C-alpha positions in Angstrom: 87.3 132.8 147.9 84.0 134.0 148.2 82.8 132.8 144.7 83.9 129.4 146.3 81.7 130.1 148.9 78.9 131.2 146.9 79.4 127.7 145.1 79.7 126.0 148.1 76.6 127.0 149.8 74.0 127.1 146.2 75.3 123.1 145.9 74.4 122.9 149.8 70.6 125.0 149.2 70.2 122.7 146.0 70.8 119.6 148.0 69.0 119.9 151.0 65.9 121.7 148.6 65.3 117.9 147.2 66.1 115.9 150.3 63.2 117.9 152.0 61.0 115.4 149.9 62.6 112.8 152.2 59.4 110.8 154.4 61.9 107.8 156.0 63.5 109.1 159.3 66.2 106.7 158.5 69.1 108.1 155.9 72.3 107.6 154.5 74.9 110.1 155.0 76.8 110.8 151.8 78.9 114.0 150.9 78.0 114.8 147.3 79.8 117.8 146.3 82.0 118.5 149.5 78.4 119.3 151.5 76.9 116.0 153.3 73.7 115.1 152.2 70.9 112.9 154.0 69.5 109.9 151.1 66.3 107.7 152.0 67.2 104.5 151.7 63.4 103.3 150.5 63.4 105.9 148.0 66.9 104.8 146.5 66.0 101.0 147.1 62.6 101.6 145.1 64.2 103.0 141.9 67.3 100.3 142.4 67.5 96.9 142.5 70.9 96.2 143.5 70.5 98.7 145.8 67.3 96.8 147.2 69.4 93.4 146.8 72.3 95.1 149.3 70.4 95.9 152.3 68.3 92.4 152.1 72.0 91.6 152.8 74.0 93.8 154.2 73.2 96.8 157.0 72.4 100.6 156.4 76.2 101.3 157.5 77.7 99.0 154.8 75.1 101.2 152.4 77.2 104.2 153.0 80.8 102.6 151.7 78.4 100.7 148.5 77.1 104.6 147.7 80.8 105.6 148.1 82.1 102.9 145.8 79.9 103.6 142.8 81.6 104.1 139.5 80.4 107.3 139.0 81.3 110.7 139.4 79.4 113.1 141.9 77.2 115.0 139.6 75.7 111.9 138.3 75.3 110.8 141.4 73.4 114.0 142.0 71.3 113.7 139.2 70.3 110.1 139.6 69.5 110.5 143.5 67.5 113.6 143.0 65.7 111.2 140.3 64.8 108.6 143.0 63.8 111.1 145.6 61.2 112.2 142.9 62.9 115.2 141.3 62.5 115.6 137.6 65.5 114.6 135.7 67.0 117.0 133.1 69.0 114.7 130.9 71.3 116.2 128.2 73.9 115.1 125.5 76.7 115.8 127.9 75.2 113.9 130.7 72.9 111.3 129.1 75.8 108.2 128.8 77.3 109.1 132.5 73.2 108.2 133.5 72.4 105.9 131.6 75.6 103.9 133.2 74.8 104.5 136.5 71.3 103.2 135.7 72.4 100.2 134.4 74.9 99.6 137.2 72.1 100.0 140.0 69.8 97.8 138.3 67.1 100.8 137.7 65.1 99.0 135.0 60.9 98.6 134.4 61.6 95.5 135.8 62.4 96.8 139.0 59.8 100.0 139.0 57.9 101.5 136.1 59.2 104.4 134.3 62.6 103.9 135.9 65.6 105.9 134.8 67.5 103.4 132.7 64.6 103.3 130.1 63.9 107.0 129.9 67.9 107.5 129.5 68.3 105.4 126.5 64.7 106.6 125.3 66.3 110.3 125.3 69.4 108.9 123.6 68.0 106.8 120.5 65.6 109.7 120.4 67.5 112.9 120.7 71.1 112.0 120.4 71.6 109.7 117.5 70.0 111.5 115.1 72.0 114.6 115.7 75.5 114.7 114.8 76.6 117.3 117.0 74.7 115.8 119.8 76.5 112.3 119.3 79.8 113.9 119.1 78.9 115.4 122.4 77.5 112.5 124.3 80.4 110.4 122.8 83.0 112.5 124.0 81.7 111.7 127.6 82.3 108.5 127.5 85.9 108.9 127.9 86.4 107.5 131.4 83.7 105.2 131.4 84.3 104.0 127.8 84.3 99.8 129.4 80.6 100.5 130.9 79.6 102.7 127.4 80.9 99.8 125.1 79.3 96.8 126.7 75.8 98.5 127.1 76.1 99.3 123.5 76.3 103.4 123.3 79.8 103.8 121.5 78.7 101.3 118.8 74.8 102.8 118.4 77.1 106.3 118.4 79.5 105.0 116.2 76.7 103.4 113.7 75.3 107.0 113.7 78.2 109.3 112.9 79.4 107.0 109.9 75.8 106.7 108.6 75.6 110.8 108.6 79.5 110.9 107.1 78.4 109.0 104.0 75.5 110.9 103.4 77.3 114.0 103.6 80.8 114.1 103.8 81.4 117.8 104.0 80.1 117.1 107.8 84.3 115.9 108.3 84.9 119.8 106.8 85.8 121.3 103.5 88.6 119.4 101.5 92.3 121.1 102.0 91.8 122.1 98.4 89.3 124.7 99.3 90.6 125.6 101.9 93.8 126.6 99.7 91.7 128.9 97.8 91.9 131.4 100.5 93.7 134.3 100.6 96.9 133.6 102.4 97.1 137.3 103.8 94.5 136.0 105.8 96.9 133.8 107.4 94.5 131.0 108.5 94.5 127.5 107.6 91.3 127.0 109.1 89.2 129.0 107.4 86.1 127.5 106.3 83.8 128.6 103.5 81.0 126.7 103.0 79.8 125.9 99.5 76.5 127.1 98.1 74.5 123.8 98.7 75.4 123.9 102.7 74.1 128.2 102.1 70.7 126.5 100.4 69.9 123.8 102.5 69.4 123.6 106.3 72.5 121.5 107.3 73.5 122.5 111.3 75.1 125.8 111.0 78.2 124.7 112.9 79.1 120.7 112.6 81.0 119.3 115.8 84.3 118.6 115.0 85.4 114.4 115.6 88.9 116.1 116.6 87.5 116.9 119.9 87.3 112.8 120.3 89.9 111.2 122.1 92.2 108.9 119.7 91.0 105.3 121.0 87.9 106.8 119.7 88.8 108.4 116.7 90.9 105.5 115.5 87.9 102.9 115.0 85.9 105.6 113.4 88.4 106.6 110.7 88.5 103.2 110.0 85.2 102.5 109.5 84.8 105.2 107.2 87.9 103.9 105.1 86.3 100.6 105.1 82.7 102.2 103.6 84.8 104.0 101.1 83.9 107.8 102.3 85.4 110.1 99.7 90.0 110.0 100.6 89.8 113.9 100.5 87.1 114.1 103.4 88.9 111.7 105.6 92.8 113.9 105.2 90.5 116.8 106.2 89.5 115.1 109.5 93.2 113.6 110.1 94.9 116.4 109.5 92.1 118.7 111.9 93.0 116.1 114.2 97.0 116.4 114.1 96.7 120.2 114.2 94.7 120.2 117.3 97.0 117.5 119.3 100.1 117.2 117.9 101.1 120.2 115.5 99.6 123.2 117.5 102.4 122.3 120.2 105.6 124.4 118.4 108.0 124.2 121.3 108.4 122.9 125.0 109.0 119.2 123.2 111.7 118.7 125.7 110.4 119.6 128.9 107.5 117.8 128.3 106.5 114.9 130.5 107.0 111.6 129.1 103.7 110.5 129.6 102.1 113.4 127.4 104.9 112.7 124.7 104.2 109.5 124.4 100.2 110.2 123.9 101.1 112.7 121.5 103.5 110.3 120.1 100.8 107.7 119.8 98.7 110.3 117.8 100.7 111.0 114.4 101.5 107.8 114.6 97.9 107.0 114.2 97.5 109.9 111.9 100.1 108.7 109.3 98.1 105.0 109.7 94.9 106.0 108.9 96.1 108.6 106.2 94.5 107.3 102.7 97.5 106.4 100.6 96.5 109.2 97.9 98.8 111.6 96.1 97.9 114.9 96.7 95.9 114.6 99.4 97.1 116.9 102.0 99.7 119.6 101.1 103.2 119.8 100.8 104.1 121.6 103.4 101.7 120.4 105.9 103.1 117.0 105.4 106.8 118.2 106.2 105.0 119.7 109.5 103.7 116.3 110.4 107.3 114.8 109.4 108.7 117.0 111.8 106.6 115.9 114.6 107.2 112.8 114.3 110.9 113.1 114.1 110.6 115.5 117.5 108.6 112.8 119.1 110.5 109.6 118.1 107.8 107.9 116.6 108.5 104.6 115.2 110.2 103.9 111.8 106.8 103.1 110.0 105.7 106.6 110.7 108.6 108.8 109.6 108.9 106.5 106.8 105.4 107.3 105.7 105.6 110.5 105.9 108.8 110.8 103.9 107.2 108.7 101.0 104.4 111.0 100.9 106.3 113.4 100.4 108.8 112.0 97.8 105.5 111.7 95.7 104.7 115.5 95.7 108.1 117.3 96.5 107.7 119.0 93.1 105.1 121.2 95.3 107.5 121.8 98.2 109.4 125.0 99.2 113.0 125.6 100.3 111.5 126.4 103.9 110.3 122.8 104.2 113.4 120.9 103.3 114.7 123.0 106.2 114.1 120.4 108.6 116.3 120.8 111.5 118.3 117.8 113.1 117.8 116.6 116.6 120.1 114.9 118.9 122.4 116.3 121.3 125.5 115.4 118.4 124.1 117.8 115.7 127.2 118.0 113.4 124.7 120.3 111.0 121.9 122.6 111.4 119.2 121.0 109.0 118.8 117.5 108.6 120.7 116.1 105.3 120.2 112.4 105.3 116.0 112.9 105.1 116.4 115.3 102.3 118.6 112.5 100.4 115.6 110.2 101.4 112.7 112.7 100.2 114.7 113.4 97.0 115.3 109.4 96.2 111.7 109.0 97.0 110.4 111.4 94.6 112.7 109.9 91.3 111.6 106.5 92.6 108.0 107.3 91.4 108.4 109.8 89.3 106.8 108.4 85.7 105.5 111.7 84.1 106.5 112.5 81.0 106.5 115.8 81.3 109.9 116.6 82.8 108.6 120.2 84.6 108.7 118.8 88.0 111.9 117.5 87.6 112.9 121.2 86.5 111.0 122.2 89.4 112.9 119.9 92.3 116.2 120.4 90.3 115.6 124.0 90.9 114.5 123.4 94.9 117.6 121.8 95.5 119.9 124.4 94.2 118.2 126.7 96.6 117.9 124.5 99.3 121.9 124.5 98.5 122.0 128.2 98.7 120.2 128.0 102.0 122.2 125.8 103.7 125.5 127.0 102.7 124.8 130.2 105.7 124.9 127.5 108.1 128.4 128.3 110.0 128.7 124.9 111.1 128.4 123.2 107.8 131.8 121.5 107.1 133.2 121.0 103.3 132.5 117.7 103.1 128.9 117.8 103.6 128.8 120.7 102.0 130.1 118.8 98.7 128.2 116.1 99.1 124.8 118.3 99.0 125.8 120.0 95.9 126.1 116.6 94.1 122.7 116.1 95.4 121.8 119.0 93.8 123.8 118.1 90.6 122.2 114.9 90.6 118.8 116.5 90.6 120.0 118.4 87.9 120.5 115.6 84.9 118.2 115.3 82.5 117.2 118.8 82.9 119.6 120.6 80.8 120.5 123.0 84.0 123.5 125.0 84.0 126.2 125.3 87.2 124.8 128.9 87.7 122.7 127.8 91.3 125.4 126.2 92.0 128.3 128.6 91.3 126.0 130.5 93.8 125.8 128.1 96.8 129.8 127.7 96.5 130.2 131.8 96.3 128.3 131.9 99.8 129.8 129.2 101.5 133.2 130.6 100.8 131.9 134.2 102.0 130.3 132.6 105.2 133.3 130.3 105.7 136.5 133.0 105.2 138.4 130.6 107.5 139.1 127.7 104.9 142.0 126.1 104.0 143.5 126.4 100.3 143.1 122.5 99.8 139.5 122.7 101.4 138.9 125.4 98.8 139.7 123.2 96.2 137.6 120.3 97.4 134.0 123.1 98.0 134.9 124.1 93.9 135.9 120.4 92.8 132.0 120.0 91.9 131.7 123.6 90.1 131.3 122.5 86.2 132.4 125.6 84.6 131.2 124.3 81.0 128.2 125.1 82.3 128.1 128.2 83.5 126.4 131.2 81.7 128.7 134.2 80.0 127.6 136.0 83.4 128.2 133.6 85.6 131.6 133.2 84.5 132.4 137.2 84.3 131.5 137.0 88.0 133.3 134.5 88.8 136.8 135.4 86.4 136.5 138.9 89.5 135.9 136.4 92.5 138.8 136.9 94.9 137.5 134.2 97.2 137.7 131.1 94.4 140.9 129.7 93.8 143.4 130.7 91.2 142.9 127.6 89.6 138.9 127.6 89.1 139.7 131.3 87.9 141.9 130.1 85.5 139.2 127.3 84.7 136.7 130.1 84.4 139.0 132.2 82.0 140.2 129.5 79.9 136.1 128.5 79.3 135.3 132.1 78.9 137.9 132.1 75.6 136.3 129.2 74.3 133.0 130.2 74.2 134.0 133.6 73.0 135.6 131.5 70.5 132.1 129.8 69.4 130.0 132.4 70.0 132.5 134.1 67.2 132.3 131.3 65.0 128.6 130.9 65.5 128.2 134.3 64.3 130.5 134.2 61.5 128.5 131.2 60.0 125.2 132.6 60.7 126.4 135.7 58.6 127.7 133.4 55.9 124.1 131.5 56.3 122.2 134.9 55.7 124.8 135.8 52.7 123.6 132.5 50.7 119.9 132.6 51.6 119.8 136.2 50.3 121.5 134.7 47.6 119.6 131.9 47.0 115.9 134.4 47.1 117.4 136.9 44.8 118.1 133.8 42.2 114.9 132.9 42.7 113.2 136.1 42.6 114.8 136.4 39.2 114.2 133.2 38.4 110.5 133.9 38.8 110.7 136.8 37.1 111.9 134.9 33.9 109.0 132.6 34.6 106.3 135.3 34.5 107.9 137.0 31.2 108.3 132.9 29.4 104.4 132.5 30.7 103.5 136.1 28.8 104.9 135.6 25.9 103.3 131.9 26.0 99.7 133.8 26.4 100.5 135.9 23.2 101.6 133.2 20.9 98.3 131.4 22.0 96.5 134.1 21.3 97.5 134.3 18.1 97.4 130.7 17.2 93.9 131.5 18.0 93.2 134.3 15.7 94.6 131.8 13.1 92.3 129.3 13.3 89.5 131.8 13.3 90.8 133.0 9.8 91.2 129.5 9.1 88.1 128.4 9.4 86.7 131.4 7.6 88.7 130.7 4.7 87.2 127.1 4.4 84.0 128.9 4.2 84.9 131.0 1.2 86.6 127.9 -0.8 83.7 126.3 0.0 81.2 128.7 -1.3 83.4 129.5 -4.3 83.3 126.0 -5.9 79.6 126.7 -6.4 79.5 130.0 -7.9 81.7 131.9 -10.8 84.0 134.6 -10.2 82.4 137.9 -10.9 84.7 140.3 -12.9 86.2 142.8 -11.5 86.4 141.1 -8.3 89.0 140.0 -6.1 89.7 136.2 -6.3 89.7 133.5 -3.5 93.1 132.9 -3.9 94.2 136.4 -4.3 92.4 137.4 -1.0 94.6 134.3 0.3 98.2 136.1 -1.1 97.3 139.0 0.5 96.6 137.6 3.7 99.7 135.8 3.5 101.8 138.8 2.5 102.3 137.1 -1.5 100.9 140.6 -3.0 101.0 144.1 -2.4 98.1 145.0 -4.8 94.9 144.6 -6.1 96.2 144.0 -10.0 98.6 141.5 -9.3 96.0 139.1 -7.5 94.6 138.4 -10.7 97.9 137.6 -12.5 98.4 133.6 -12.2 102.0 134.2 -12.7 104.1 137.3 -12.9 105.7 138.1 -15.9 109.5 138.9 -15.6 110.3 142.4 -15.8 112.8 143.1 -18.4 115.2 145.8 -19.0 114.5 148.1 -21.2 117.9 147.8 -23.0 116.5 144.5 -23.9 
């Protein structure tokens, strides 16, 4: 109470101080901030063409009603009145728009009085506001309650144009792309962490850019539309839309049911606008954030186009989702299950309809995701058997073409039977109908054979499949052993063959060496024959033919080599 009284006394002192400059005895009593003040009508008329024209046709009493009905807040009216009474006016980004609109309304133009308020305010707006990103957004934010007047004067269009031009030069003014924010350590637990890049550190950009999210939707939407039209990079536009959604919708996690309808409608308009403005490009926002937006759209009962739009965007990048993302709570008074199963089914259909990559890693990831989702929802005590079977069929369909086994399905069935022990034998049979025992691993079959929660038929089937797998395993091992034995025999034969080839090769080399020796000797013999034709054979020396006989082994002594015909030996008897 004392604080309020001090504030009133301060305002009263301020009003009385600037009112002391009035020289006219005739004034108009008008309460400003709850304090009655006397305004000099002559000073007002000297600056305002509209007040001057009004006084010519109306009495002073009517002027009171005229001033009281002026479309301006008391603070702005006080500033204008101070200007009329000769005080210096302090214009800022927070009041320049309202002052300009009121000066325009009162006709405070140069044609009526020199150095008038309208020209001063417009000059300040053009020279001090428009060149600055931050100041422009601050000024634009103040137009919410006087939007029509600001649009009529041209202040809004000038502000929008200035913002677009600056965003074209430096898109980072809209915020760092979401992919840069994901690099932040998760332990910090802050999705809005901003880490400026090196360029922004080196050069003199404004220390902290004002956020467009502070603007009302009626101003924010045309700005984003213009940015999309001017082809500002989609990743920066998406970042701005994400920030806007977090501020106006996603920050409210509870209390939707008790929220007034007018406030709920306002949030609904925001989430619908965000989906409508979000560029149609995969990967601009994290999948988890898209799920949050979808859940908000469902809770706020947004139109079908909005919900479908988020589902399509999620479906295109479902391989980036987590099980927690898929756990979308069911809405409505007649909730049969805890989670929105049909929504997951639609998203999965969109994923397969848009998957064109030759790499099957995305399909494998989604198949594993659906199996984990099935195991998670199996804990729901209200989940009916037919609904569980429907989900299991979705999981099986997701695994087609990925060569995945049935271990994930078995795990979910085991959890469901454990949580729903009250099921009848017929219901347990229905739940296990989706289990393909042929695709279960040996470990899963061993566990299932001892699982008392399974129907007897399933246990027998598992044991039978286990026997078949054991037989196949033994057959494969025997075949592998036979193949190994044959391989060893072939390798041994090849080794022997290689050894034989080496021996033959060695003998061939020896023969080749002997042939070469013979060729050299023959050449020597030819030379001797050539020389023997021209000279007589000396007595006592070995002849050429004798040398040849000796080399070929036909004689054993030098005497034999001189005999042309070897005499036949006769027995001494004869």
